[in-house]
ZAMARZA-190351 format. One record per atom (N, C-alpha, C): atom name; x negated, y negated, z negated. Coordinates in steps of 0.05 Angstrom, whole numbers, m for minus. Layout:
  torza      c1      c2      c3
     CA       X       Y       Z
...
***
This chain:
  torza      c1      c2      c3
      N     493    m307      44
     CA     470    m292      35
      C     479    m263      29
      N     464    m243      38
     CA     472    m215      34
      C     476    m209       4
      N     495    m192      m2
     CA     501    m185     m29
      C     478    m171     m43
      N     460    m158     m28
     CA     440    m142     m40
      C     414    m158     m46
      N     414    m183     m40
     CA     390    m199     m45
      C     381    m198     m74
      N     398    m204     m94
     CA     389    m203    m122
      C     378    m175    m129
      N     391    m154    m121
     CA     382    m127    m127
      C     355    m122    m114
      N     352    m130     m89
     CA     327    m125     m75
      C     304    m141     m89
      N     310    m165     m98
     CA     290    m181    m112
      C     281    m167    m138
      N     300    m156    m152
     CA     294    m143    m177
      C     277    m118    m172
      N     285    m102    m153
     CA     270     m77    m148
      C     243     m84    m136
      N     241    m105    m120
     CA     215    m112    m109
      C     196    m120    m132
      N     207    m134    m151
     CA     190    m142    m174
      C     181    m117    m190
      N     198     m97    m192
     CA     191     m73    m205
      C     170     m58    m190
      N     171     m58    m163
     CA     151     m46    m147
      C     124     m58    m152
      N     123     m85    m153
     CA      98     m99    m159
      C      87     m91    m186
      N     105     m90    m206
     CA      97     m83    m232
      C      85     m55    m233
      N      99     m36    m220
     CA      90      m8    m220
      C      63      m5    m206
      N      58     m20    m185
     CA      33     m17    m170
      C      10     m31    m182
      N      15     m54    m196
     CA      m7     m71    m204
      C     m10     m74    m234
      N       8     m63    m250
     CA       7     m66    m279
      C     m18     m52    m290
      N     m24     m59    m315
     CA     m46     m46    m328
      C     m41     m17    m335
      N     m61      m4    m347
     CA     m58      25    m352
      C     m35      32    m370
      N     m20      52    m363
     CA       1      61    m381
      C     m11      73    m406
      N       5      73    m428
     CA      m6      82    m453
      C     m14     111    m453
      N      m2     127    m435
     CA      m8     156    m434
      C     m32     162    m417
      N     m43     142    m403
     CA     m65     147    m385
      C     m86     125    m387
      N    m105     127    m406
     CA    m126     107    m409
      C    m144     103    m385
      N    m143     122    m367
     CA    m161     120    m344
      C    m146     111    m319
      N    m124      96    m322
     CA    m108      88    m300
      C    m121      66    m284
      N    m109      60    m261
     CA    m120      40    m242
      C    m123      13    m256
      N    m147       0    m255
     CA    m150     m26    m265
      C    m133     m46    m250
      N    m123     m67    m263
     CA    m107     m87    m250
      C    m124    m105    m234
      N    m120    m108    m207
     CA    m136    m127    m191
      C    m126    m155    m197
      N    m144    m174    m199
     CA    m136    m202    m204
      C    m127    m214    m178
      N    m103    m227    m177
     CA     m94    m240    m153
      C    m111    m264    m146
      N    m119    m266    m121
     CA    m136    m288    m113
      C    m136    m289     m83
      N    m153    m306     m72
     CA    m156    m306     m43
      C    m168    m280     m34
      N    m166    m273      m8
     CA    m177    m248       1
      C    m206    m244      m7
      N    m222    m265      m5
     CA    m250    m263     m12
      C    m253    m259     m42
      N    m237    m274     m58
     CA    m238    m272     m87
      C    m229    m245     m96
      N    m208    m235     m84
     CA    m197    m209     m92
      C    m218    m187     m87
      N    m231    m189     m64
     CA    m251    m168     m58
      C    m273    m169     m78
      N    m282    m193     m86
     CA    m303    m196    m105
      C    m294    m186    m132
      N    m270    m193    m140
     CA    m260    m184    m166
      C    m257    m154    m167
      N    m247    m143    m146
     CA    m242    m114    m146
      C    m268     m98    m146
      N    m289    m110    m135
     CA    m314     m96    m135
      C    m324     m92    m163
      N    m319    m113    m181
     CA    m326    m110    m209
      C    m310     m88    m222
      N    m284     m87    m216
     CA    m267     m66    m227
      C    m275     m39    m217
      N    m282     m39    m191
     CA    m289     m13    m179
      C    m315      m2    m190
      N    m332     m19    m202
     CA    m357      m8    m213
      C    m352      11    m236
      N    m327      11    m247
     CA    m321      29    m269
      C    m320      58    m259
      N    m317      62    m233
     CA    m318      88    m221
      C    m345      92    m207
      N    m362     107    m220
     CA    m388     112    m208
      C    m385     129    m183
      N    m401     124    m163
     CA    m399     139    m137
      C    m401     169    m142
      N    m418     178    m160
     CA    m422     206    m164
      C    m399     218    m181
      N    m381     202    m191
     CA    m358     212    m206
      C    m335     219    m188
      N    m337     212    m162
     CA    m316     219    m143
      C    m325     241    m125
      N    m306     259    m120
     CA    m312     281    m101
      C    m309     269     m72
      N    m318     285     m53
     CA    m315     276     m25
      C    m286     272     m18
      N    m268     289     m28
     CA    m240     286     m21
      C    m228     261     m33
      N    m238     252     m56
     CA    m228     226     m67
      C    m237     203     m50
      N    m262     205     m40
     CA    m272     184     m22
      C    m256     183       4
      N    m251     206      15
     CA    m236     207      40
      C    m208     196      36
      N    m195     203      13
     CA    m168     193       8
      C    m168     162       6
      N    m187     151     m10
     CA    m188     122     m13
      C    m193     109      14
      N    m211     120      30
     CA    m218     108      56
      C    m194     109      74
      N    m179     131      74
     CA    m155     134      90
      C    m134     115      82
      N    m130     111      55
     CA    m110      93      45
      C    m118      64      51
      N    m143      58      52
     CA    m152      31      60
      C    m142      25      88
      N    m147      44     106
     CA    m138      40     134
      C    m108      38     135
      N     m94      54     119
     CA     m65      54     120
      C     m54      28     110
      N     m65      17      88
     CA     m56      m8      77
      C     m62     m31      96
      N     m85     m30     110
     CA     m92     m50     130
      C     m70     m51     151
      N     m61     m27     159
     CA     m40     m26     180
      C     m13     m36     168
      N      m8     m30     143
     CA      17     m40     130
      C      17     m71     132
      N      m5     m83     125
     CA      m6    m112     125
      C      m2    m123     154
      N     m13    m109     173
     CA      m8    m117     201
      C      22    m117     207
      N      35     m96     199
     CA      64     m93     205
      C      80    m115     192
      N      77    m120     166
     CA      94    m139     153
      C      87    m168     162
      N      62    m173     167
     CA      54    m200     175
      C      63    m206     204
      N      65    m185     220
     CA      74    m189     247
      C     103    m197     248
      N     119    m187     229
     CA     148    m192     230
      C     158    m212     209
      N     142    m220     190
     CA     153    m235     167
      C     166    m262     175
      N     156    m275     195
     CA     168    m301     203
      C     193    m298     221
      N     200    m273     228
     CA     223    m269     245
      C     246    m254     231
      N     240    m245     207
     CA     261    m229     193
      C     284    m247     185
      N     308    m238     189
     CA     332    m253     183
      C     345    m246     157
      N     344    m220     150
     CA     358    m211     126
      C     341    m218     101
      N     354    m231      82
     CA     340    m241      58
      C     329    m218      41
      N     344    m196      38
     CA     335    m173      23
      C     311    m160      36
      N     311    m158      62
     CA     289    m146      76
      C     264    m164      74
      N     268    m190      76
     CA     246    m209      74
      C     233    m207      46
      N     250    m204      25
     CA     240    m202      m2
      C     224    m176      m5
      N     234    m154       5
     CA     220    m129       3
      C     194    m130      19
      N     194    m141      43
     CA     169    m143      58
      C     148    m159      44
      N     156    m181      30
     CA     137    m197      15
      C     126    m181      m8
      N     143    m165     m22
     CA     133    m149     m44
      C     113    m128     m34
      N     119    m115     m12
     CA     101     m96       0
      C      74    m109       7
      N      75    m132      19
     CA      50    m145      26
      C      33    m152       2
      N      46    m163     m19
     CA      31    m170     m43
      C      19    m146     m57
      N      35    m125     m59
     CA      26    m100     m73
      C       3     m88     m58
      N       5     m85     m32
     CA     m16     m71     m17
      C     m41     m88     m13
      N     m38    m114     m14
     CA     m62    m131     m13
      C     m79    m127     m38
      N     m65    m126     m61
     CA     m79    m121     m86
      C     m92     m93     m87
      N     m76     m73     m78
     CA     m86     m45     m78
      C    m110     m43     m59
      N    m108     m57     m37
     CA    m130     m56     m17
      C    m156     m67     m28
      N    m154     m89     m42
     CA    m178    m101     m54
      C    m190     m82     m75
      N    m173     m70     m91
     CA    m183     m51    m111
      C    m196     m27     m99
      N    m183     m15     m78
     CA    m194       9     m66
      C    m221       4     m52
      N    m223     m20     m39
     CA    m248     m27     m26
      C    m271     m28     m47
      N    m264     m38     m71
     CA    m284     m40     m92
      C    m292     m13    m103
      N    m274       6    m102
     CA    m280      33    m112
      C    m297      49     m93
      N    m295      44     m67
     CA    m309      61     m48
      C    m339      57     m50
      N    m354      79     m50
     CA    m383      77     m51
      C    m394      65     m26
      N    m415      49     m29
     CA    m428      37      m6
      C    m455      50       0
      N    m465      65     m20
     CA    m490      80     m16
      C    m487     107     m30
      N    m505     125     m23
     CA    m504     151     m36
      C    m485     171     m23
      N    m482     195     m35
     CA    m465     215     m24
      C    m436     206     m20
      N    m425     211       2
     CA    m397     204       7
      C    m393     177      20
      N    m414     160      20
     CA    m411     133      32
      C    m405     134      61
      N    m417     153      76
     CA    m413     155     104
      C    m384     161     111
      N    m370     174      93
     CA    m342     182      98
      C    m324     157     100
      N    m332     135      88
     CA    m315     111      88
      C    m314      98     115
      N    m333     105     133
     CA    m333      92     159
      C    m316     105     179
      N    m303     127     172
     CA    m289     143     193
      C    m259     146     189
      N    m248     131     170
     CA    m220     134     164
      C    m205     108     163
      N    m215      88     177
     CA    m202      62     176
      C    m185      56     200
      N    m186      73     220
     CA    m172      68     245
      C    m152      90     250
      N    m133      84     268
     CA    m115     105     277
      C     m92     109     258
      N     m86      91     239
     CA     m65      94     220
      C     m39      81     232
      N     m20      98     236
     CA       5      88     248
      C       2      89     278
      N      24      85     291
     CA      25      87     320
      C      23      59     332
      N       4      54     349
     CA       1      28     361
      C      26      21     377
      N      39      42     388
     CA      64      37     402
      C      85      25     384
      N      85      33     358
     CA     104      21     339
      C      99      m8     335
      N      73     m16     334
     CA      67     m44     331
      C      76     m60     356
      N      71     m48     379
     CA      80     m61     404
      C     110     m64     404
      N     124     m43     395
     CA     153     m44     393
      C     163     m67     375
      N     149     m71     353
     CA     156     m92     335
      C     149    m120     347
      N     126    m121     359
     CA     117    m146     371
      C     135    m156     393
      N     146    m138     408
     CA     163    m145     432
      C     193    m144     426
      N     200    m138     402
     CA     229    m135     395
      C     242    m163     398
      N     266    m164     410
     CA     281    m189     411
      C     288    m198     382
      N     292    m223     378
     CA     298    m233     351
      C     321    m219     338
      N     341    m212     353
     CA     364    m199     342
      C     359    m171     332
      N     336    m159     341
     CA     330    m131     335
      C     307    m128     315
      N     294    m151     308
     CA     270    m149     291
      C     275    m135     265
      N     297    m142     251
     CA     302    m130     225
      C     305     m99     228
      N     319     m90     247
     CA     323     m61     251
      C     297     m47     258
      N     282     m59     275
     CA     256     m47     283
      C     237     m47     260
      N     236     m68     245
     CA     218     m69     221
      C     225     m47     201
      N     251     m44     196
     CA     260     m22     178
      C     250       5     188
      N     253      10     213
     CA     246      36     225
      C     215      40     223
      N     200      20     233
     CA     171      23     234
      C     159      25     206
      N     168       7     188
     CA     156       7     161
      C     164      31     145
      N     189      41     149
     CA     198      65     134
      C     181      89     143
      N     177      92     168
     CA     160     115     178
      C     132     112     167
      N     121      88     167
     CA      93      84     158
      C      91      89     128
      N     110      80     112
     CA     108      84      84
      C     114     113      76
      N     130     126      91
     CA     135     154      86
      C     110     170      89
      N      94     164     109
     CA      69     178     113
      C      49     173      91
      N      49     148      80
     CA      32     142      57
      C      40     158      32
      N      67     160      28
     CA      77     176       5
      C      68     205       8
      N      70     216      32
     CA      63     244      36
      C      33     248      31
      N      17     230      41
     CA     m12     232      37
      C     m19     230       7
      N      m7     211      m7
     CA     m13     208     m36
      C      m3     232     m52
      N      20     242     m45
     CA      30     266     m59
      C      11     289     m56
      N       0     293     m32
     CA     m18     315     m28
      C     m44     311     m44
      N     m53     286     m47
     CA     m78     281     m61
      C     m75     286     m91
      N     m52     282    m102
     CA     m48     287    m130
      C     m55     315    m137
      N     m50     334    m119
     CA     m55     362    m125
      C     m84     371    m120
      N     m99     355    m105
     CA    m126     364     m97
      C    m148     345    m106
      N    m141     321    m114
     CA    m162     301    m122
      C    m176     310    m147
      N    m201     300    m150
     CA    m217     307    m174
      C    m219     284    m194
      N    m221     259    m184
     CA    m224     237    m202
      C    m196     228    m212
      N    m193     227    m239
     CA    m167     221    m250
      C    m157     194    m243
      N    m174     174    m242
     CA    m165     147    m235
      C    m155     146    m206
      N    m168     160    m188
     CA    m159     161    m161
      C    m133     176    m159
      N    m130     198    m174
     CA    m105     213    m174
      C     m82     196    m186
      N     m88     180    m206
     CA     m68     162    m217
      C     m59     142    m196
      N     m78     131    m181
     CA     m71     113    m159
      C     m53     127    m139
      N     m59     152    m133
     CA     m43     167    m114
      C     m15     171    m124
      N     m12     176    m150
     CA      15     178    m162
      C      31     152    m158
      N      18     130    m164
     CA      31     104    m162
      C      39      99    m133
      N      21     105    m114
     CA      28     101     m86
      C      51     118     m77
      N      51     143     m85
     CA      73     161     m78
      C      99     151     m88
      N     100     141    m113
     CA     125     131    m125
      C     134     106    m111
      N     115      87    m107
     CA     123      61     m96
      C     132      63     m67
      N     117      79     m51
     CA     124      82     m23
      C     151      96     m19
      N     156     117     m36
     CA     181     131     m35
      C     204     111     m41
      N     200      95     m62
     CA     221      75     m69
      C     225      55     m46
      N     203      47     m33
     CA     206      28     m11
      C     221      39      12
      N     217      65      18
     CA     232      77      40
      C     262      77      34
      N     269      83       9
     CA     297      82       1
      C     308      54       4
      N     293      34      m4
     CA     302       7      m2
      C     305      m2      27
      N     286       7      44
     CA     288       0      72
      C     314      11      85
      N     321      35      76
     CA     347      46      85
      C     370      29      75
      N     369      20      50
     CA     391       5      38
      C     394     m22      49
      N     372     m36      57
     CA     375     m63      67
      C     391     m64      93
      N     394     m42     106
     CA     408     m42     131
      C     438     m36     128
      N     447     m32     103
     CA     475     m25      97
      C     491     m51      94
      N     514     m54     107
     CA     530     m78     104
      C     539     m82      75
***
């Protein structure tokens, strides 16, 4: 078993805590914790949490950010689920599982926050596709078993780096503090994941 497996397990747990924990003491308006459940249950639960953010309390740029991140997280789940049964490295498998759990919870919460009626609702329909390179998915899908770990590291690192960049940009321009807090969490967690993806490939 690779020497880094215990470390990767610990850091993966920290990533989950950072992304899904309750509000920090310094920010009473932080992201509500989504309740873990089946996909249908999570979506229903997050809709209740999302009702705390009224549609008119979010600017158009907040709606566009959430919608874009929904599409990005959907693509993340495609990536990790495509490779999870073929990954050989234990540390990489642990990290991929943590990424999947974290983004599934975030995805449920963000879907609940997005307005379905009123100003800004139409923006949600135009930012769910085109996230990531389809060629990268094809590369992962067709990778020989011996290359899956390396290809997953490359594809997922590039994908998560773009999420970190997007979230970092939104922190400076977003209007809704809860959405900006989510962006901060995403920037921190995705940056940490990119560093871990680099580390899992080190002997």
